[in-house]
PDBQT receptor file of N, H, CA, C and O in Angstrom, charges set to zero:
ATOM      1  N   MET A   1       8.749 192.177-103.510  1.00  0.00    +0.000 N 
ATOM      2  CA  MET A   1      10.170 192.378-103.733  1.00  0.00    +0.000 C 
ATOM      3  C   MET A   1      10.912 191.994-102.460  1.00  0.00    +0.000 C 
ATOM      4  O   MET A   1      10.581 192.475-101.377  1.00  0.00    +0.000 OA
ATOM      5  N   GLY A   2      11.926 191.120-102.590  1.00  0.00    +0.000 N 
ATOM      6  H   GLY A   2      12.195 190.730-103.471  1.00  0.00    +0.000 HD
ATOM      7  CA  GLY A   2      12.650 190.632-101.434  1.00  0.00    +0.000 C 
ATOM      8  C   GLY A   2      13.922 191.411-101.167  1.00  0.00    +0.000 C 
ATOM      9  O   GLY A   2      14.345 192.265-101.945  1.00  0.00    +0.000 OA
ATOM     10  N   VAL A   3      14.498 191.084-100.059  1.00  0.00    +0.000 N 
ATOM     11  H   VAL A   3      14.154 190.390 -99.427  1.00  0.00    +0.000 HD
ATOM     12  CA  VAL A   3      15.744 191.707 -99.634  1.00  0.00    +0.000 C 
ATOM     13  C   VAL A   3      16.885 190.748 -99.940  1.00  0.00    +0.000 C 
ATOM     14  O   VAL A   3      16.723 189.533 -99.831  1.00  0.00    +0.000 OA
ATOM     15  N   ASP A   4      18.045 191.291-100.327  1.00  0.00    +0.000 N 
ATOM     16  H   ASP A   4      18.177 192.278-100.416  1.00  0.00    +0.000 HD
ATOM     17  CA  ASP A   4      19.209 190.453-100.601  1.00  0.00    +0.000 C 
ATOM     18  C   ASP A   4      19.683 189.757 -99.328  1.00  0.00    +0.000 C 
ATOM     19  O   ASP A   4      19.342 190.164 -98.218  1.00  0.00    +0.000 OA
ATOM     20  N   PHE A   5      20.475 188.702 -99.509  1.00  0.00    +0.000 N 
ATOM     21  H   PHE A   5      20.753 188.371-100.411  1.00  0.00    +0.000 HD
ATOM     22  CA  PHE A   5      21.051 187.967 -98.390  1.00  0.00    +0.000 C 
ATOM     23  C   PHE A   5      22.436 188.515 -98.080  1.00  0.00    +0.000 C 
ATOM     24  O   PHE A   5      23.078 189.124 -98.935  1.00  0.00    +0.000 OA
ATOM     25  N   VAL A   6      22.891 188.296 -96.855  1.00  0.00    +0.000 N 
ATOM     26  H   VAL A   6      22.370 187.802 -96.160  1.00  0.00    +0.000 HD
ATOM     27  CA  VAL A   6      24.243 188.686 -96.433  1.00  0.00    +0.000 C 
ATOM     28  C   VAL A   6      24.927 187.444 -95.892  1.00  0.00    +0.000 C 
ATOM     29  O   VAL A   6      24.319 186.647 -95.178  1.00  0.00    +0.000 OA
ATOM     30  N   THR A   7      26.219 187.284 -96.243  1.00  0.00    +0.000 N 
ATOM     31  H   THR A   7      26.713 187.931 -96.823  1.00  0.00    +0.000 HD
ATOM     32  CA  THR A   7      27.008 186.162 -95.750  1.00  0.00    +0.000 C 
ATOM     33  C   THR A   7      27.717 186.572 -94.455  1.00  0.00    +0.000 C 
ATOM     34  O   THR A   7      27.764 187.759 -94.132  1.00  0.00    +0.000 OA
ATOM     35  N   PRO A   8      28.266 185.613 -93.716  1.00  0.00    +0.000 N 
ATOM     36  CA  PRO A   8      28.971 185.949 -92.477  1.00  0.00    +0.000 C 
ATOM     37  C   PRO A   8      30.141 186.916 -92.680  1.00  0.00    +0.000 C 
ATOM     38  O   PRO A   8      30.481 187.674 -91.772  1.00  0.00    +0.000 OA
ATOM     39  N   ASP A   9      30.758 186.892 -93.866  1.00  0.00    +0.000 N 
ATOM     40  H   ASP A   9      30.483 186.275 -94.603  1.00  0.00    +0.000 HD
ATOM     41  CA  ASP A   9      31.883 187.804 -94.107  1.00  0.00    +0.000 C 
ATOM     42  C   ASP A   9      31.442 189.148 -94.692  1.00  0.00    +0.000 C 
ATOM     43  O   ASP A   9      32.281 189.963 -95.077  1.00  0.00    +0.000 OA
ATOM     44  N   GLY A  10      30.138 189.378 -94.758  1.00  0.00    +0.000 N 
ATOM     45  H   GLY A  10      29.457 188.716 -94.446  1.00  0.00    +0.000 HD
ATOM     46  CA  GLY A  10      29.618 190.673 -95.190  1.00  0.00    +0.000 C 
ATOM     47  C   GLY A  10      29.305 190.805 -96.670  1.00  0.00    +0.000 C 
ATOM     48  O   GLY A  10      28.892 191.874 -97.120  1.00  0.00    +0.000 OA
ATOM     49  N   MET A  11      29.493 189.741 -97.432  1.00  0.00    +0.000 N 
ATOM     50  H   MET A  11      29.829 188.872 -97.067  1.00  0.00    +0.000 HD
ATOM     51  CA  MET A  11      29.199 189.781 -98.865  1.00  0.00    +0.000 C 
ATOM     52  C   MET A  11      27.685 189.802 -99.074  1.00  0.00    +0.000 C 
ATOM     53  O   MET A  11      26.953 189.077 -98.401  1.00  0.00    +0.000 OA
ATOM     54  N   ILE A  12      27.227 190.617 -99.991  1.00  0.00    +0.000 N 
ATOM     55  H   ILE A  12      27.821 191.206-100.539  1.00  0.00    +0.000 HD
ATOM     56  CA  ILE A  12      25.804 190.676-100.313  1.00  0.00    +0.000 C 
ATOM     57  C   ILE A  12      25.532 189.775-101.512  1.00  0.00    +0.000 C 
ATOM     58  O   ILE A  12      26.161 189.903-102.562  1.00  0.00    +0.000 OA
ATOM     59  N   VAL A  13      24.584 188.865-101.332  1.00  0.00    +0.000 N 
ATOM     60  H   VAL A  13      24.073 188.761-100.479  1.00  0.00    +0.000 HD
ATOM     61  CA  VAL A  13      24.196 187.921-102.381  1.00  0.00    +0.000 C 
ATOM     62  C   VAL A  13      22.802 188.316-102.852  1.00  0.00    +0.000 C 
ATOM     63  O   VAL A  13      21.877 188.395-102.043  1.00  0.00    +0.000 OA
ATOM     64  N   PRO A  14      22.639 188.567-104.163  1.00  0.00    +0.000 N 
ATOM     65  CA  PRO A  14      21.314 188.925-104.667  1.00  0.00    +0.000 C 
ATOM     66  C   PRO A  14      20.266 187.876-104.282  1.00  0.00    +0.000 C 
ATOM     67  O   PRO A  14      20.554 186.680-104.218  1.00  0.00    +0.000 OA
ATOM     68  N   ARG A  15      19.070 188.345-104.032  1.00  0.00    +0.000 N 
ATOM     69  H   ARG A  15      18.836 189.315-104.084  1.00  0.00    +0.000 HD
ATOM     70  CA  ARG A  15      17.973 187.486-103.561  1.00  0.00    +0.000 C 
ATOM     71  C   ARG A  15      17.779 186.253-104.449  1.00  0.00    +0.000 C 
ATOM     72  O   ARG A  15      17.638 185.141-103.939  1.00  0.00    +0.000 OA
ATOM     73  N   ALA A  16      17.770 186.443-105.769  1.00  0.00    +0.000 N 
ATOM     74  H   ALA A  16      17.883 187.346-106.182  1.00  0.00    +0.000 HD
ATOM     75  CA  ALA A  16      17.524 185.320-106.688  1.00  0.00    +0.000 C 
ATOM     76  C   ALA A  16      18.607 184.251-106.557  1.00  0.00    +0.000 C 
ATOM     77  O   ALA A  16      18.295 183.061-106.574  1.00  0.00    +0.000 OA
ATOM     78  N   LEU A  17      19.866 184.649-106.427  1.00  0.00    +0.000 N 
ATOM     79  H   LEU A  17      20.120 185.616-106.413  1.00  0.00    +0.000 HD
ATOM     80  CA  LEU A  17      20.945 183.667-106.299  1.00  0.00    +0.000 C 
ATOM     81  C   LEU A  17      20.876 182.953-104.954  1.00  0.00    +0.000 C 
ATOM     82  O   LEU A  17      21.104 181.746-104.875  1.00  0.00    +0.000 OA
ATOM     83  N   GLY A  18      20.567 183.688-103.916  1.00  0.00    +0.000 N 
ATOM     84  H   GLY A  18      20.381 184.668-103.980  1.00  0.00    +0.000 HD
ATOM     85  CA  GLY A  18      20.438 183.085-102.595  1.00  0.00    +0.000 C 
ATOM     86  C   GLY A  18      19.299 182.092-102.528  1.00  0.00    +0.000 C 
ATOM     87  O   GLY A  18      19.448 181.006-101.968  1.00  0.00    +0.000 OA
ATOM     88  N   GLU A  19      18.165 182.456-103.095  1.00  0.00    +0.000 N 
ATOM     89  H   GLU A  19      18.044 183.339-103.550  1.00  0.00    +0.000 HD
ATOM     90  CA  GLU A  19      17.017 181.547-103.099  1.00  0.00    +0.000 C 
ATOM     91  C   GLU A  19      17.310 180.295-103.920  1.00  0.00    +0.000 C 
ATOM     92  O   GLU A  19      16.915 179.194-103.538  1.00  0.00    +0.000 OA
ATOM     93  N   ALA A  20      18.000 180.462-105.045  1.00  0.00    +0.000 N 
ATOM     94  H   ALA A  20      18.321 181.357-105.355  1.00  0.00    +0.000 HD
ATOM     95  CA  ALA A  20      18.356 179.307-105.872  1.00  0.00    +0.000 C 
ATOM     96  C   ALA A  20      19.282 178.369-105.103  1.00  0.00    +0.000 C 
ATOM     97  O   ALA A  20      19.138 177.149-105.188  1.00  0.00    +0.000 OA
ATOM     98  N   ALA A  21      20.230 178.931-104.353  1.00  0.00    +0.000 N 
ATOM     99  H   ALA A  21      20.346 179.921-104.284  1.00  0.00    +0.000 HD
ATOM    100  CA  ALA A  21      21.136 178.104-103.554  1.00  0.00    +0.000 C 
ATOM    101  C   ALA A  21      20.384 177.384-102.444  1.00  0.00    +0.000 C 
ATOM    102  O   ALA A  21      20.655 176.216-102.168  1.00  0.00    +0.000 OA
ATOM    103  N   LEU A  22      19.445 178.069-101.807  1.00  0.00    +0.000 N 
ATOM    104  H   LEU A  22      19.225 179.018-102.031  1.00  0.00    +0.000 HD
ATOM    105  CA  LEU A  22      18.650 177.433-100.757  1.00  0.00    +0.000 C 
ATOM    106  C   LEU A  22      17.801 176.305-101.326  1.00  0.00    +0.000 C 
ATOM    107  O   LEU A  22      17.735 175.219-100.750  1.00  0.00    +0.000 OA
ATOM    108  N   LEU A  23      17.160 176.560-102.445  1.00  0.00    +0.000 N 
ATOM    109  H   LEU A  23      17.213 177.442-102.913  1.00  0.00    +0.000 HD
ATOM    110  CA  LEU A  23      16.313 175.534-103.070  1.00  0.00    +0.000 C 
ATOM    111  C   LEU A  23      17.134 174.364-103.612  1.00  0.00    +0.000 C 
ATOM    112  O   LEU A  23      16.665 173.226-103.649  1.00  0.00    +0.000 OA
ATOM    113  N   GLY A  24      18.378 174.664-104.035  1.00  0.00    +0.000 N 
ATOM    114  H   GLY A  24      18.759 175.589-104.005  1.00  0.00    +0.000 HD
ATOM    115  CA  GLY A  24      19.253 173.614-104.554  1.00  0.00    +0.000 C 
ATOM    116  C   GLY A  24      20.041 172.902-103.468  1.00  0.00    +0.000 C 
ATOM    117  O   GLY A  24      20.875 172.046-103.763  1.00  0.00    +0.000 OA
ATOM    118  N   HIS A  25      19.781 173.252-102.212  1.00  0.00    +0.000 N 
ATOM    119  H   HIS A  25      19.104 173.948-101.973  1.00  0.00    +0.000 HD
ATOM    120  CA  HIS A  25      20.435 172.621-101.060  1.00  0.00    +0.000 C 
ATOM    121  C   HIS A  25      21.944 172.811-101.056  1.00  0.00    +0.000 C 
ATOM    122  O   HIS A  25      22.675 171.939-100.586  1.00  0.00    +0.000 OA
ATOM    123  N   THR A  26      22.423 173.953-101.580  1.00  0.00    +0.000 N 
ATOM    124  H   THR A  26      21.829 174.660-101.961  1.00  0.00    +0.000 HD
ATOM    125  CA  THR A  26      23.855 174.251-101.517  1.00  0.00    +0.000 C 
ATOM    126  C   THR A  26      24.138 175.391-100.545  1.00  0.00    +0.000 C 
ATOM    127  O   THR A  26      25.278 175.839-100.425  1.00  0.00    +0.000 OA
ATOM    128  N   ALA A  27      23.100 175.862 -99.851  1.00  0.00    +0.000 N 
ATOM    129  H   ALA A  27      22.174 175.499 -99.949  1.00  0.00    +0.000 HD
ATOM    130  CA  ALA A  27      23.258 176.911 -98.850  1.00  0.00    +0.000 C 
ATOM    131  C   ALA A  27      22.186 176.749 -97.781  1.00  0.00    +0.000 C 
ATOM    132  O   ALA A  27      21.146 176.130 -98.004  1.00  0.00    +0.000 OA
ATOM    133  N   VAL A  28      22.466 177.320 -96.618  1.00  0.00    +0.000 N 
ATOM    134  H   VAL A  28      23.311 177.823 -96.436  1.00  0.00    +0.000 HD
ATOM    135  CA  VAL A  28      21.509 177.327 -95.515  1.00  0.00    +0.000 C 
ATOM    136  C   VAL A  28      21.532 178.710 -94.877  1.00  0.00    +0.000 C 
ATOM    137  O   VAL A  28      22.483 179.474 -95.045  1.00  0.00    +0.000 OA
ATOM    138  N   LEU A  29      20.477 179.013 -94.149  1.00  0.00    +0.000 N 
ATOM    139  H   LEU A  29      19.705 178.393 -94.012  1.00  0.00    +0.000 HD
ATOM    140  CA  LEU A  29      20.442 180.241 -93.362  1.00  0.00    +0.000 C 
ATOM    141  C   LEU A  29      20.825 179.899 -91.935  1.00  0.00    +0.000 C 
ATOM    142  O   LEU A  29      20.242 179.004 -91.324  1.00  0.00    +0.000 OA
ATOM    143  N   VAL A  30      21.805 180.614 -91.408  1.00  0.00    +0.000 N 
ATOM    144  H   VAL A  30      22.279 181.341 -91.904  1.00  0.00    +0.000 HD
ATOM    145  CA  VAL A  30      22.257 180.420 -90.032  1.00  0.00    +0.000 C 
ATOM    146  C   VAL A  30      22.162 181.768 -89.335  1.00  0.00    +0.000 C 
ATOM    147  O   VAL A  30      22.939 182.678 -89.622  1.00  0.00    +0.000 OA
ATOM    148  N   GLY A  31      21.227 181.891 -88.438  1.00  0.00    +0.000 N 
ATOM    149  H   GLY A  31      20.595 181.152 -88.205  1.00  0.00    +0.000 HD
ATOM    150  CA  GLY A  31      21.064 183.159 -87.736  1.00  0.00    +0.000 C 
ATOM    151  C   GLY A  31      20.776 184.320 -88.680  1.00  0.00    +0.000 C 
ATOM    152  O   GLY A  31      21.170 185.455 -88.412  1.00  0.00    +0.000 OA
ATOM    153  N   GLY A  32      20.089 184.037 -89.784  1.00  0.00    +0.000 N 
ATOM    154  H   GLY A  32      19.769 183.115 -90.002  1.00  0.00    +0.000 HD
ATOM    155  CA  GLY A  32      19.762 185.082 -90.745  1.00  0.00    +0.000 C 
ATOM    156  C   GLY A  32      20.853 185.349 -91.772  1.00  0.00    +0.000 C 
ATOM    157  O   GLY A  32      20.682 186.200 -92.645  1.00  0.00    +0.000 OA
ATOM    158  N   LEU A  33      21.979 184.632 -91.681  1.00  0.00    +0.000 N 
ATOM    159  H   LEU A  33      22.118 183.941 -90.972  1.00  0.00    +0.000 HD
ATOM    160  CA  LEU A  33      23.073 184.797 -92.632  1.00  0.00    +0.000 C 
ATOM    161  C   LEU A  33      23.093 183.614 -93.595  1.00  0.00    +0.000 C 
ATOM    162  O   LEU A  33      22.834 182.476 -93.202  1.00  0.00    +0.000 OA
ATOM    163  N   LEU A  34      23.402 183.892 -94.856  1.00  0.00    +0.000 N 
ATOM    164  H   LEU A  34      23.613 184.816 -95.176  1.00  0.00    +0.000 HD
ATOM    165  CA  LEU A  34      23.458 182.845 -95.880  1.00  0.00    +0.000 C 
ATOM    166  C   LEU A  34      24.842 182.206 -95.863  1.00  0.00    +0.000 C 
ATOM    167  O   LEU A  34      25.853 182.893 -96.007  1.00  0.00    +0.000 OA
ATOM    168  N   VAL A  35      24.880 180.877 -95.687  1.00  0.00    +0.000 N 
ATOM    169  H   VAL A  35      24.058 180.319 -95.570  1.00  0.00    +0.000 HD
ATOM    170  CA  VAL A  35      26.129 180.138 -95.650  1.00  0.00    +0.000 C 
ATOM    171  C   VAL A  35      26.047 179.026 -96.670  1.00  0.00    +0.000 C 
ATOM    172  O   VAL A  35      25.129 178.207 -96.620  1.00  0.00    +0.000 OA
ATOM    173  N   GLY A  36      27.007 178.979 -97.612  1.00  0.00    +0.000 N 
ATOM    174  H   GLY A  36      27.753 179.644 -97.653  1.00  0.00    +0.000 HD
ATOM    175  CA  GLY A  36      27.011 177.912 -98.592  1.00  0.00    +0.000 C 
ATOM    176  C   GLY A  36      27.701 178.305 -99.875  1.00  0.00    +0.000 C 
ATOM    177  O   GLY A  36      28.588 179.159 -99.894  1.00  0.00    +0.000 OA
ATOM    178  N   VAL A  37      27.272 177.662-100.955  1.00  0.00    +0.000 N 
ATOM    179  H   VAL A  37      26.551 176.969-100.940  1.00  0.00    +0.000 HD
ATOM    180  CA  VAL A  37      27.859 177.857-102.279  1.00  0.00    +0.000 C 
ATOM    181  C   VAL A  37      26.740 178.228-103.243  1.00  0.00    +0.000 C 
ATOM    182  O   VAL A  37      25.685 177.594-103.239  1.00  0.00    +0.000 OA
ATOM    183  N   TRP A  38      26.957 179.244-104.063  1.00  0.00    +0.000 N 
ATOM    184  H   TRP A  38      27.814 179.759-104.065  1.00  0.00    +0.000 HD
ATOM    185  CA  TRP A  38      25.964 179.668-105.043  1.00  0.00    +0.000 C 
ATOM    186  C   TRP A  38      26.679 180.136-106.286  1.00  0.00    +0.000 C 
ATOM    187  O   TRP A  38      27.872 180.438-106.246  1.00  0.00    +0.000 OA
ATOM    188  N   ALA A  39      25.959 180.197-107.390  1.00  0.00    +0.000 N 
ATOM    189  H   ALA A  39      24.990 179.952-107.422  1.00  0.00    +0.000 HD
ATOM    190  CA  ALA A  39      26.509 180.653-108.673  1.00  0.00    +0.000 C 
ATOM    191  C   ALA A  39      26.944 182.115-108.545  1.00  0.00    +0.000 C 
ATOM    192  O   ALA A  39      26.320 182.898-107.828  1.00  0.00    +0.000 OA
ATOM    193  N   GLN A  40      28.002 182.467-109.239  1.00  0.00    +0.000 N 
ATOM    194  H   GLN A  40      28.509 181.831-109.822  1.00  0.00    +0.000 HD
ATOM    195  CA  GLN A  40      28.519 183.842-109.162  1.00  0.00    +0.000 C 
ATOM    196  C   GLN A  40      27.836 184.781-110.136  1.00  0.00    +0.000 C 
ATOM    197  O   GLN A  40      28.026 185.994-110.049  1.00  0.00    +0.000 OA
ATOM    198  N   SER A  41      27.043 184.254-111.063  1.00  0.00    +0.000 N 
ATOM    199  H   SER A  41      26.888 183.268-111.134  1.00  0.00    +0.000 HD
ATOM    200  CA  SER A  41      26.361 185.158-112.015  1.00  0.00    +0.000 C 
ATOM    201  C   SER A  41      24.929 184.751-112.212  1.00  0.00    +0.000 C 
ATOM    202  O   SER A  41      24.204 185.391-112.974  1.00  0.00    +0.000 OA
TER     203      SER A  41
């Protein structure tokens, strides 16, 4: 079981959405923070 991601502005992104964004190359991890674009649902 993984931990959710956090964005620079403090928003919590569920692990599945964050991983999908990383795999789809629409987000990156910067200093442990998720930066990018991901689906809202």
